[in-house]
N, CA and C of each residue as an Amber inpcrd file, in Angstrom:
protein
   339
 -59.7000000  -3.4170000  26.3780000 -58.3520000  -3.2210000  26.8720000
 -57.5870000  -2.2270000  25.9990000 -57.8100000  -2.2860000  24.6860000
 -57.0880000  -1.4170000  23.7640000 -57.4700000   0.0390000  24.0050000
 -58.7370000   0.3190000  24.3340000 -59.1960000   1.6860000  24.5850000
 -58.6850000   2.2230000  25.9200000 -58.4510000   1.3820000  26.8760000
 -58.0110000   1.7890000  28.2000000 -56.5620000   2.2810000  28.1700000
 -55.7420000   1.6910000  27.3470000 -54.3250000   2.0340000  27.3000000
 -54.0730000   3.5100000  26.9730000 -54.6930000   4.0910000  25.9280000
 -54.4570000   5.5190000  25.6710000 -54.9080000   6.4140000  26.8250000
 -55.9690000   6.0430000  27.4990000 -56.4520000   6.8170000  28.6450000
 -55.4300000   6.7720000  29.7740000 -54.8620000   5.6000000  30.0230000
 -53.8300000   5.4690000  31.0550000 -52.5850000   6.2830000  30.7030000
 -52.1910000   6.2610000  29.4450000 -51.0210000   7.0280000  29.0070000
 -51.2760000   8.5140000  29.2060000 -52.4530000   8.9870000  28.8370000
 -52.8000000  10.4010000  29.0260000 -52.8380000  10.7680000  30.5080000
 -53.3650000   9.9060000  31.3280000 -53.4250000  10.1690000  32.7700000
 -52.0230000  10.2420000  33.3660000 -51.1490000   9.3450000  32.9660000
 -49.7680000   9.3760000  33.4560000 -49.0430000  10.6250000  32.9860000
 -49.2740000  11.0420000  31.7550000 -48.6450000  12.2590000  31.2320000
 -49.1280000  13.4760000  32.0030000 -50.4170000  13.5320000  32.3240000
 -50.9650000  14.6520000  33.0900000 -50.3600000  14.6850000  34.4940000
 -50.2260000  13.5310000  35.1250000 -49.6180000  13.4640000  36.4560000
 -48.1690000  13.9150000  36.4060000 -47.4510000  13.5000000  35.3880000
 -46.0520000  13.8990000  35.2490000 -45.9340000  15.4020000  35.0720000
 -46.8210000  16.0090000  34.2790000 -46.7650000  17.4490000  34.0500000
 -47.0850000  18.2120000  35.3330000 -48.0310000  17.7240000  36.1010000
 -48.3580000  18.3630000  37.3840000 -47.1490000  18.3200000  38.3050000
 -46.4860000  17.1860000  38.3430000 -45.2970000  17.0340000  39.1780000
 -44.1710000  17.9650000  38.7100000 -43.9710000  18.0670000  37.4140000
 -42.9420000  18.9450000  36.8550000 -43.2490000  20.3960000  37.1990000
 -44.5110000  20.8030000  37.0340000 -44.9080000  22.1860000  37.3460000
 -44.7230000  22.4840000  38.8300000 -45.0550000  21.5260000  39.6630000
 -44.9240000  21.7000000  41.1100000 -43.4600000  21.8780000  41.5030000
 -42.6110000  21.0280000  40.9940000 -41.1750000  21.1260000  41.3040000
 -40.5820000  22.4350000  40.7730000 -41.0330000  22.8740000  39.6060000
 -40.5420000  24.1370000  39.0460000 -40.9420000  25.3110000  39.9430000
 -42.1570000  25.2890000  40.4630000 -42.6090000  26.3460000  41.3780000
 -41.7620000  26.3330000  42.6530000 -41.4510000  25.1500000  43.1750000
 -40.6160000  25.0630000  44.3650000 -39.2190000  25.6060000  44.1050000
 -38.6490000  25.3040000  42.9650000 -37.3110000  25.8080000  42.6350000
 -37.3240000  27.3280000  42.5230000 -38.4000000  27.8950000  41.9710000
 -38.5160000  29.3560000  41.8860000 -38.5840000  29.9600000  43.2850000
 -39.3130000  29.3190000  44.1830000 -39.4060000  29.8060000  45.5650000
 -38.0370000  29.7700000  46.2430000 -37.2870000  28.7140000  46.0250000
 -35.9580000  28.6020000  46.6210000 -35.0240000  29.6930000  46.0910000
 -35.1030000  29.9800000  44.7880000 -34.2800000  31.0650000  44.2100000
 -34.6190000  32.4060000  44.8420000 -35.9150000  32.6750000  45.0180000
 -36.3330000  33.9460000  45.6070000 -35.9140000  34.0320000  47.0780000
 -35.9760000  32.9160000  47.7900000 -35.5120000  32.9050000  49.1780000
 -34.0180000  33.2230000  49.2480000 -33.2490000  32.6780000  48.3310000
 -31.8100000  32.9380000  48.3320000 -31.5160000  34.4010000  48.0100000
 -32.2940000  34.9950000  47.0940000 -32.1300000  36.4250000  46.8060000
 -32.4540000  37.2550000  48.0430000 -33.5370000  36.9050000  48.7210000
 -33.9260000  37.6380000  49.9330000 -32.8670000  37.4500000  51.0180000
 -32.2910000  36.2590000  51.1180000 -31.2330000  35.9920000  52.0970000
 -30.0450000  36.9170000  51.8600000 -29.6240000  37.0340000  50.6080000
 -28.4920000  37.9020000  50.2740000 -28.7820000  39.3440000  50.6810000
 -29.9900000  39.8250000  50.3760000 -30.3730000  41.1960000  50.7460000
 -30.4110000  41.3610000  52.2640000 -30.8930000  40.3570000  52.9770000
 -30.9350000  40.4320000  54.4460000 -29.5270000  40.4920000  55.0250000
 -28.6260000  39.7040000  54.4900000 -27.2520000  39.7000000  54.9930000
 -26.6000000  41.0720000  54.7660000 -26.8540000  41.6630000  53.6020000
 -26.3240000  43.0010000  53.3230000 -26.9380000  44.0380000  54.2600000
 -28.2460000  43.9380000  54.4700000 -28.9350000  44.8770000  55.3640000
 -28.3960000  44.7610000  56.7820000 -28.1840000  43.5460000  57.2490000
 -27.6600000  43.3320000  58.5930000 -26.2600000  43.8720000  58.7520000
 -25.4480000  43.7230000  57.7020000 -24.0730000  44.2180000  57.7660000
 -24.0430000  45.7490000  57.7920000 -24.9680000  46.3620000  57.0590000
 -24.9860000  47.8210000  56.9800000 -25.5650000  48.4620000  58.2340000
 -26.6200000  47.8610000  58.7840000 -27.3440000  48.4980000  59.8890000
 -27.1720000  47.8070000  61.2280000 -26.4660000  46.7030000  61.2340000
 -26.2560000  45.9190000  62.4540000 -27.5560000  45.3450000  63.0140000
 -28.5930000  45.3100000  62.1820000 -29.8360000  44.6160000  62.5400000
 -30.5550000  44.2680000  61.2480000 -31.4610000  43.3070000  61.3320000
 -32.1740000  42.8490000  60.1550000 -33.5350000  43.5450000  60.0600000
 -33.9900000  43.8670000  58.8230000 -35.3390000  44.4300000  58.6670000
 -36.3890000  43.4070000  59.0850000 -37.5430000  43.8890000  59.5040000
 -38.6130000  42.9750000  59.9210000 -39.7390000  42.8920000  58.8960000
 -39.6040000  43.6040000  57.7730000 -40.6610000  43.6430000  56.7680000
 -40.0560000  43.4120000  55.3830000 -40.6390000  42.5150000  54.6020000
 -40.1110000  42.1890000  53.2820000 -40.1850000  43.3890000  52.3440000
 -41.2190000  44.2360000  52.4930000 -41.3380000  45.4230000  51.6390000
 -40.2030000  46.4060000  51.9070000 -39.8110000  46.5480000  53.1630000
 -38.6810000  47.4130000  53.5100000 -37.4110000  46.8470000  52.8870000
 -37.2560000  45.5560000  52.9580000 -36.0890000  44.9070000  52.3710000
 -36.0490000  45.1580000  50.8610000 -37.1920000  45.0260000  50.2110000
 -37.2560000  45.2620000  48.7660000 -36.9110000  46.7170000  48.4290000
 -37.4980000  47.6450000  49.1530000 -37.3380000  49.0680000  48.8450000
 -35.9400000  49.5930000  49.1520000 -35.4180000  49.2510000  50.2860000
 -34.1450000  49.8420000  50.7260000 -32.9060000  49.1050000  50.2320000
 -33.0800000  47.8920000  49.7860000 -31.9120000  47.1020000  49.4050000
 -32.0010000  46.5880000  47.9730000 -32.7940000  47.2540000  47.1890000
 -32.9280000  46.9630000  45.7610000 -33.1850000  45.4890000  45.4760000
 -33.9560000  44.8790000  46.3230000 -34.3240000  43.4820000  46.1260000
 -35.5090000  43.4470000  45.1630000 -35.3670000  42.7220000  44.0790000
 -36.4540000  42.5790000  43.1200000 -36.9100000  41.1300000  43.1570000
 -38.0680000  40.9160000  43.7530000 -38.6190000  39.5650000  43.8280000
 -39.5010000  39.3160000  42.6070000 -39.3290000  38.1730000  42.0000000
 -40.1280000  37.8010000  40.8430000 -41.5110000  37.3380000  41.3080000
 -42.5380000  37.5950000  40.4900000 -43.8610000  37.0740000  40.8510000
 -43.8670000  35.5500000  40.7270000 -44.1070000  34.8990000  41.8250000
 -44.1210000  33.4390000  41.8450000 -45.3720000  32.9730000  42.5770000
 -45.5330000  31.6790000  42.6890000 -46.7040000  31.0860000  43.3430000
 -46.5480000  31.0170000  44.8550000 -45.7460000  31.9130000  45.4060000
 -45.4780000  31.9390000  46.8350000 -45.5000000  33.3790000  47.3270000
 -45.8230000  33.5230000  48.5930000 -45.7110000  34.8250000  49.2530000
 -44.5100000  34.7590000  50.1840000 -43.5710000  35.6740000  49.9840000
 -42.4080000  35.7350000  50.8640000 -42.6860000  36.6920000  52.0030000
 -42.2490000  36.2960000  53.1970000 -42.3960000  37.1720000  54.3640000
 -41.2680000  36.8870000  55.3400000 -40.9080000  37.9110000  56.0810000
 -39.9140000  37.7360000  57.1290000 -40.6610000  37.2080000  58.3520000
 -40.4010000  35.9670000  58.7050000 -41.1070000  35.3250000  59.8190000
 -40.5720000  35.8220000  61.1590000 -39.2550000  36.0520000  61.2200000
 -38.6580000  36.5970000  62.4400000 -37.3340000  37.2480000  62.0810000
 -36.9860000  38.2680000  62.8610000 -35.7090000  38.9530000  62.6550000
 -35.2780000  39.5720000  63.9670000 -34.0760000  39.2680000  64.3720000
 -33.5010000  39.8420000  65.5830000 -32.1830000  40.5060000  65.2450000
 -31.3790000  40.7320000  66.2230000 -30.1010000  41.3940000  65.9750000
 -29.0710000  40.4440000  65.3630000 -29.2520000  39.1360000  65.5500000
 -28.2550000  38.2070000  65.0210000 -28.8390000  37.0080000  64.2830000
 -30.1460000  37.0140000  64.0590000 -30.7750000  35.8840000  63.3750000
 -32.0370000  36.3350000  62.6550000 -32.3890000  35.5870000  61.5990000
 -33.6400000  35.8610000  60.8960000 -34.1400000  34.5930000  60.2210000
 -35.4230000  34.6020000  59.8950000 -36.0550000  33.5220000  59.1360000
 -36.9790000  34.1710000  58.1190000 -36.8410000  33.7630000  56.8600000
 -37.7330000  34.2160000  55.7970000 -38.4880000  32.9860000  55.3030000
 -39.7950000  33.1310000  55.1450000 -40.6110000  32.0150000  54.6700000
 -41.2080000  32.3260000  53.2990000 -41.3660000  31.2680000  52.5170000
 -42.0960000  31.3190000  51.2520000 -43.2850000  30.3910000  51.4300000
 -44.4800000  30.9750000  51.4490000 -45.7000000  30.1890000  51.6430000
 -46.4610000  30.1200000  50.3250000 -46.7580000  28.8960000  49.9080000
 -47.4530000  28.7000000  48.6430000 -48.8310000  29.3390000  48.6260000
 -49.2200000  29.8080000  47.4530000 -50.5660000  30.3480000  47.2690000
 -51.1640000  29.7390000  46.0070000 -52.4380000  29.8880000  45.8470000
 -53.1690000  29.3090000  44.7080000 -52.8850000  27.8080000  44.6130000
 -52.3530000  27.3420000  43.4830000 -52.1220000  25.9040000  43.2960000
 -51.0660000  25.3450000  44.2490000 -50.2410000  26.2130000  44.8230000
 -49.1690000  25.7540000  45.7140000 -49.5170000  25.9210000  47.1910000
 -50.7500000  26.2360000  47.5060000 -51.1690000  26.3880000  48.8990000
 -50.8230000  25.1270000  49.6870000 -50.2040000  25.3280000  50.8370000
 -49.8040000  24.2040000  51.6800000 -48.3210000  23.9040000  51.5960000
 -47.6240000  24.4860000  50.6250000 -46.1890000  24.2960000  50.4600000
 -45.4790000  25.4330000  51.1890000 -44.5470000  25.1120000  52.0750000
 -43.8470000  26.1380000  52.8560000 -42.3540000  25.8290000  52.8730000
 -41.5660000  26.8570000  52.5210000 -40.1080000  26.7650000  52.5430000
 -39.5830000  27.8990000  53.3980000 -38.3980000  27.7080000  53.9680000
 -37.8070000  28.7830000  54.7650000 -36.2950000  28.7830000  54.6100000
 -35.7330000  29.9680000  54.8810000 -34.2860000  30.1470000  54.8810000
 -33.9450000  30.9790000  56.1080000 -32.8100000  30.6820000  56.7230000
 -32.3870000  31.4750000  57.8810000 -31.0430000  32.1200000  57.5870000
 -30.4640000  32.7330000  58.6010000 -29.2080000  33.4650000  58.4050000
 -28.0630000  32.5680000  57.9330000 -28.1710000  31.2660000  58.1580000
 -27.1170000  30.3440000  57.7150000 -27.1400000  30.1280000  56.2060000
 -28.2780000  30.4430000  55.5790000 -28.4250000  30.2380000  54.1400000
 -29.0050000  28.8940000  53.7700000 -29.3620000  28.1050000  54.7720000
 -29.9300000  26.7760000  54.5130000 -31.4220000  26.8980000  54.1960000
 -31.8290000  26.3700000  53.0480000 -33.2400000  26.3480000  52.6560000
 -33.8200000  25.0160000  53.1050000 -34.9270000  25.0720000  53.8440000
 -35.5590000  23.8480000  54.3250000 -37.0540000  23.8750000  54.0220000
 -37.6250000  22.7070000  53.9490000 -39.0580000  22.5740000  53.7030000
 -39.7790000  22.3200000  55.0180000 -40.8390000  23.0930000  55.2520000
 -41.6900000  22.8500000  56.4240000 -42.8840000  21.9710000  56.0340000
 -43.3540000  22.1320000  54.8030000 -44.4680000  21.3330000  54.3080000
 -44.3730000  21.2900000  52.7830000 -44.4740000  20.0950000  52.2310000
 -44.3700000  19.9600000  50.7750000 -45.6780000  19.5270000  50.1700000
 -46.0300000  20.1770000  49.0900000 -47.2570000  19.8610000  48.3800000
 -47.0140000  18.8780000  47.2370000 -45.8360000  18.9360000  46.6450000
 -45.5500000  18.1120000  45.4650000 -45.5630000  16.6310000  45.8080000
 -46.1620000  15.8550000  44.9160000 -46.1760000  14.3940000  45.1390000
 -44.8100000  13.7780000  44.9530000
């Protein structure tokens, strides 16, 4: 019993660290979505339409996206609405977040326990 206790403590610490890392990655994705949202709103105000490509948004509107565990893409863009998604990659595969013109960030699928 005495030998089992340190193993359990180590296992719980490892689980906690995985959870902390997962939540930190999600928070980074949400920050990047909000930055992209701001750039989209500016682009829409200037051109009266939203860009349909994240690279165009980055290049023309000085959007600097940080390298994170997610791929950002414009899922849809029309004359009065848009949706940007952050899809997890590598360790975050399966995690999906999105933001629309309202600025609301929502989860479509969560990987974190």
